[in-house]
C-alpha positions in Angstrom: -13.8 -7.0 4.7 -10.7 -6.3 6.7 -12.6 -7.2 9.9 -12.6 -10.8 8.8 -10.3 -13.5 10.2 -7.2 -13.9 8.2 -8.2 -17.4 7.1 -11.5 -16.0 5.8 -9.8 -13.2 4.0 -7.4 -15.7 2.4 -10.2 -17.9 1.3 -12.0 -15.0 -0.3 -8.7 -14.0 -2.0 -8.3 -17.5 -3.4 -11.9 -17.7 -4.6 -13.3 -17.2 -8.1 -14.6 -13.8 -7.1 -12.6 -10.8 -8.5 -12.6 -9.1 -5.1 -10.7 -9.0 -2.9 -7.8 -9.1 -5.4 -4.3 -7.9 -5.9 -5.2 -4.3 -4.8 -6.6 -5.5 -1.5 -3.7 -7.9 -1.0 -1.2 -5.0 -1.5 -3.1 -2.9 1.1 -2.9 -5.7 3.6 0.8 -6.3 3.0 1.4 -2.6 3.6 -0.7 -2.6 6.7 1.3 -5.6 8.0 4.5 -3.7 7.4 3.1 -0.8 9.4 2.0 -3.2 12.2 5.5 -4.6 12.4 7.0 -1.1 12.7 4.5 -0.5 15.6 5.6 -3.8 17.2 9.3 -2.8 17.1 8.5 0.6 18.6 6.5 -0.9 21.4 9.3 -3.4 22.2 11.8 -0.5 22.3 9.9 2.0 24.4 10.8 1.7 28.1 13.7 -0.7 27.4 17.0 -0.1 29.1 19.7 1.2 26.8 17.1 2.8 24.4 16.3 5.9 26.5 17.7 8.2 23.9 15.3 6.8 21.3 12.1 7.2 23.4 10.8 10.3 21.8 11.5 9.1 18.2 10.0 5.7 18.9 6.8 7.3 20.4 6.5 9.5 17.3 7.2 6.7 14.9 4.6 4.5 16.7 1.9 7.2 16.2 2.7 7.5 12.5 2.8 3.7 12.0 -0.5 3.2 13.6 -2.1 5.9 11.4 -0.6 4.3 8.4 -1.9 0.9 9.5 -5.4 2.2 9.8 -5.2 4.0 6.4 -3.9 0.9 4.6 -6.4 -1.4 6.1 -9.2 0.9 5.0 -7.8 0.7 1.4 -9.0 -2.9 1.1 -12.6 -1.5 1.1 -11.5 1.3 -1.3 -10.1 -1.2 -3.7 -13.3 -3.2 -3.8 -15.3 0.0 -4.3 -13.4 1.3 -7.3 -13.3 -2.1 -8.9 -17.0 -2.3 -8.7 -17.3 1.2 -10.1 -15.2 0.2 -13.1 -17.3 -2.9 -13.7 -20.5 -1.0 -13.3 -19.3 1.5 -15.9 -18.5 -1.3 -18.4 -22.0 -2.7 -17.8 -23.7 0.5 -18.9 -25.8 0.3 -22.0 -24.3 1.1 -25.4 -27.3 0.7 -27.6 -27.4 4.3 -28.8 -24.8 6.9 -29.7 -25.7 8.9 -26.6 -25.4 5.9 -24.3 -22.0 5.0 -25.8 -20.8 8.5 -25.0 -22.2 8.3 -21.5 -20.7 4.8 -21.0 -17.2 5.9 -22.3 -17.2 8.9 -20.0 -18.1 6.8 -17.0 -15.4 4.2 -17.8 -12.8 7.0 -18.0 -13.8 8.5 -14.7 -13.9 5.0 -13.0 -10.5 4.1 -14.3 -9.1 7.4 -12.9 -10.6 6.6 -9.5 -9.2 3.1 -9.8 -5.8 4.6 -10.4 -5.8 6.9 -7.5 -6.5 4.2 -4.9 -3.3 2.1 -5.6 -1.3 5.2 -6.1 -2.3 6.4 -2.6 -1.5 2.9 -1.3 2.0 3.2 -2.8 2.4 6.6 -1.2 1.5 5.2 2.2 3.8 2.3 1.7 6.6 4.7 1.0 6.0 6.1 4.4 6.0 2.7 6.0 9.4 2.1 4.3 10.7 5.3 5.8 9.5 4.4 9.3 11.0 0.9 8.9 14.4 2.6 8.4 14.0 4.5 11.7 13.2 1.3 13.7 15.9 -0.6 11.9 18.5 2.0 12.9 17.2 3.0 16.4 14.9 0.3 17.6 15.4 -2.7 19.8 18.2 -4.7 18.3 16.5 -7.9 19.5 13.7 -7.4 17.0 15.6 -5.8 14.2 14.7 -8.7 11.9 11.0 -7.7 12.3 12.0 -4.2 11.1 13.4 -6.0 8.0 10.2 -7.9 7.5 8.3 -4.6 7.8 10.3 -2.9 5.1 10.0 -6.0 2.8 6.2 -6.1 3.3 5.9 -2.4 2.5 8.2 -2.7 -0.5 6.2 -5.6 -1.9 3.0 -3.8 -1.3 4.3 -0.7 -3.1 5.4 -2.7 -6.2 2.1 -4.5 -6.2 0.2 -1.3 -6.0 2.2 0.0 -8.9 1.0 -2.8 -11.1 -2.6 -1.7 -10.5 -1.6 1.9 -11.4 -0.2 0.6 -14.7 -3.2 -1.6 -15.5 -5.7 1.2 -15.0 -3.8 4.0 -16.7 -3.5 1.7 -19.7 -7.1 2.4 -20.5 -7.2 6.1 -19.8 -7.2 8.6 -22.7 -6.3 11.7 -20.7 -2.6 11.8 -21.5 -1.8 14.5 -18.9 -3.4 12.4 -16.1 -1.5 9.3 -17.2 1.8 11.1 -17.4 1.3 12.6 -13.9 0.3 9.3 -12.2 2.8 7.1 -14.0 5.5 9.6 -13.3 4.7 9.7 -9.6 4.5 5.9 -9.2 7.9 5.5 -11.0 9.5 8.1 -8.7 8.1 6.2 -5.7 9.4 2.9 -7.0 12.9 4.3 -7.7 13.1 5.9 -4.2 11.5 2.8 -2.6 13.9 0.4 -4.3 16.9 2.3 -3.0 15.5 2.7 0.5 14.4 -0.9 0.9 17.7 -2.2 -0.2 19.6 0.0 2.2 17.3 -0.8 5.1 17.6 -4.5 4.3 21.4 -4.1 4.4 21.2 -2.4 7.8 19.1 -5.1 9.2 21.3 -7.9 7.8 24.4 -6.3 9.2 22.8 -6.3 12.7 21.9 -10.0 12.7 
């Protein structure tokens, strides 16, 4: 799906079909943030006055490209887990045994559907971190792009969090829910603070 042209993807996103949906959109936003980090790195490497940042920019570029690939792949993952959840809800419930089988399948599918956006949020936290590096040390002529990178990753993280919340709402395993919700809320707290600080750094350089 991510191989489609942007207008085709947006048309699919705007359609009556449930996928791609918010989860896929979050992954794309995160991938765009990572791509912008890569752009700032590339526009810093080899530039006069930024020799001291060469090693850090090269390392940051490698990390950003890995994150971009991982986040882009999550568009497919989001579709897969959504279809798994829908498939579980479509299982027969005409006998007591089938009801038990269906309920177990739903629970497992909801857990899988929680893990995908949670992983998306983790990756976005890394994009936010890298955005801070390029905002501080990257080419000042494209510092606004570092700001867009962090805002994209921040929006993606908060969007992914909503999908964690919606899926954990139907999960009966309290320990699983406590663990995943606890992690997403920690990521959000740290992400809020980091994104605000990086935005301030960028704004002050403009």
